[in-house]
N, C-alpha and C positions, 0 to 999 in steps of 0.2 A: 539451210543451213544442213551441209553434207555431212551425209554420214561416213562416221570409218568404215573402211570395206571389212575393216576383223570384225569388227561389229556388229555391221551388216550380215557376216556371212554367218554370226555367231546365232544370231536374231533368227536368220533362215533354219539352222541347222534345230533350234531349238522348233520352231513350228513344223520342222518334217520329222520328228520325232512325237510329237503330242499329236502329230494327223496320225500315226503308226500307232500309237494305246490308244486312242478313239477307235482302231478297226480292230486290235487287237482286242479292247472291252468291248466289243460288240460279240466278238469269238465266246468269251469267257459269259456272258451272261444265257449264251446256248447250251455253252454250255451245262454251265450253277441253274438254269433251267429259273431264272429270274430275269426281269426286266427291269429295270430301275428307273423310279418315275423320276429321283434327280439325278442325272449322270455326273453334275460334278460331282457330288458323295463318294461317287462310286471311285472317279476320277482321284478323289486327294486318299482313297487307301493303300494306292502306291505311288506316293509321291517322296522317297526315302530324303530325312531331311538333312542327306549329303548332296544332294539336288541342290538342294536350295542357296547353299554353301557359295555353286558355279554358278547358280544364277539368280543374280540376286534382281533384277527385273520381273521372273516369275510373280506371275500373280496367283497366289494362294500358302498354306500352309504347308507341314507335313502330314502323315498318317497317325503322327506320334496320340494327338486328343483322341483319333478314334481306335487305334491300340490300348491307350487306358481305358476304352469300355468297352471294345469285345473281350476285356482276359475276365472281365465282369459278368458279362453274360455270359461267355461260356461258363466260369462256374457255378454260376446262377441254374443254368439248365441241365448244365452235368449233377450239379449236384441233386437237384430235383429228382432227376432221373434215377441216379444209384437210391437214395432214399422210398423211394416208394418199388424198384424194382426188388434190391437185398434191405427186405423187411424184419431180418430176424441179425442181420448182421451191424454190430458197437459201429460206434464215431469214432474210433482210429482206424477199423478196418474199411470203412466207407472213404476213411481222410486219407489212406492210403489209394486207394483206386482212383480216388478225383484226382490226384497230384500226380500219377500212373500218364491220364487220361489229358491232363492240360499240361504237362511237362513242353520242353522245349522239343523233345527228342523228336514228339509224336505230332507237333502241331506241325514243325518242319517234314515232317513223312506227308502232311497230306496237304502240304502247303503245295511239293512237288509233285505227287498226284494230280493237285490242277492246272499243275505248271507256271503258279503265279508269279514263279522269278521274271517269269517272259513281260510280262505286263509292268516291274516296277520303273521307274525313274531315278535312276541312282547316280553321280559325281561318276566322273573321269575315274579317279580314283580308287573309288569303290567299284569300281565295273571294271580295274583289272585285277583288283586284288580279291577277283572269284564274288563275291558281293549276291549277286544273284543266285548262287548256291549255298549260301551262308545259313546255316540253318535259325542263327539264331534270327535273321533281318527276314528268315521267310516264315517263322514263329510266329514273329510281330506282323507281319504280314499277311499272316489268317488271323490275328486277332485285330485288326484293320478293316478287313473287310467285313470281322463277324458282328465286328461294330456298325458299319455302313448299312450294313440288312434288315439290320435291329430297326437305325434310323429311319429307314427308306421303307420297309416294311412292317416292319410291328413284329411282336414277338412269337410271335405264330409263328409266320413264316421263318423266321431264324432257326428256332426250334426243330421245323421240320427239316430243315437245311442240316445242322446240328445233327441228325436223326440218321440223317443217307452218312453226314463225315464219319460220323465217332458213338454215337449211339448203339449205333445195331451194328459194329462188332468191337464192341466196347471187352468184351472178355478178352478178344486174341491182341486191339491195340497195350492194355492193361496186362500182358501177359509177355509182349515184346518188348517193353516199357520197363519190366522189370530184367530183362540183359542188357542191359550195359555195362560199361565197363566197371564202374565203381562198384556195383555187385559184382560181379565176377571176381574182384579184386578183393572185396572184403569175403566171401565162401569162401577163398584160398589163402589168403592169411588167417582167417577164426582154424579153418580144420590145422594150418601147419601151427598156429603159435596161440591158437587159443585168444588170438586180443583183433579189433578193428582194425581199422588204420583211419587219423584225424590227416582234417583239411586245413590248408594255413595259407593264407596269402602271403605273398611272399613282396610284390612289390604290382603299380600301377604307374601307367604312365599312360600321356595322350591326352589330347582336346579331346570333349565331351562328346565329340560325335564320328571319334574314331579310338576310344578308350583301349588301351589290354590289358589286363590280366595274369598275372601269375601266380600261380600256387602252385602250394608244393603238399607232394601226398608221404607222410611219418608213421612208423611205429614205431613203439615204444620211445620217441625223440630223434629216431634217427632218419634223415633225410632219406627217401625211395626213390623220388624220382618228384621232374617239376612240367609244368603243362601250362602254355599259352593262350588264352583264350579274350573273344572282346566282353565277356563276362564273367561271374564266378565259373557259374555253374559247367561252360562251357571248358573253363579252365582245369576244374577239377577233375572234366571226361577227360581231358586232354593228358593231365600228371594221372590216373588212375591209367590209360593203355602205354604211356611210358612204361611205367612198371613191370605190366602186364606181356609187356615186347623184352624187354630182360631175359622176364620168366621163362618166355616161349622160347628164348636161345640153347635153354636151358633145361633141363626139367627137373635137375636137383634147384630146386626150390633156394633152399638154404647156399648154395655157395651165389645164386644170383643175387639175395636179397645180402649177402653177409652177417645174417644175422645167426645169433646164439641158437640152436632149437631147446 
């Protein structure tokens, strides 16, 4: 049976991509100081589900199950560290600190430091839309990597790795996490109007692998701005950024937001 040329070229490209990823993952293991016993497990951490949609014959699954596991592992390790480190802190403060350390933006920052986007297998569409630099995808990939490390190396090695990536720098990471768009906007509106903004989902569309969310930010039921993102958190940040941009045009907040002070 003769294989069509288009199919043959596609197979060659897939094989070439896999070989390149193998070499890249060797470099990654040197960088993070860990050598995986199960290389397939490591590869799986970098397979985005969009890649499977374009490569129906690919033998493997997306990294979403590893992402699920890694999310829980990170939460447990960070929670235990904060519990033991801050013995006088109440539950509410510990919860806020943990949220700051495991939030999408924080994990994406660490993923960028490790250049995890370079190792991803993505669809052409995701590639064209700058998926390798997308904060949500990068954070999810870091979680998947943690899930893979946990399964291959166990809890102790995972904890040591997170000590280097998060725990050893937790105060700086927590401080930078607070300075996000939503926090900045809330500070401005509280100071000017003594009110906090609210965020509401306006619309959502697209297939499961490429969902889009539009969030509106409101003050006293007045729409101040909108934001678009791949998840609600990202869209809310974009909405806050949109309002901050309006405010920045003119320091007269009353004029920009057209609200009664």
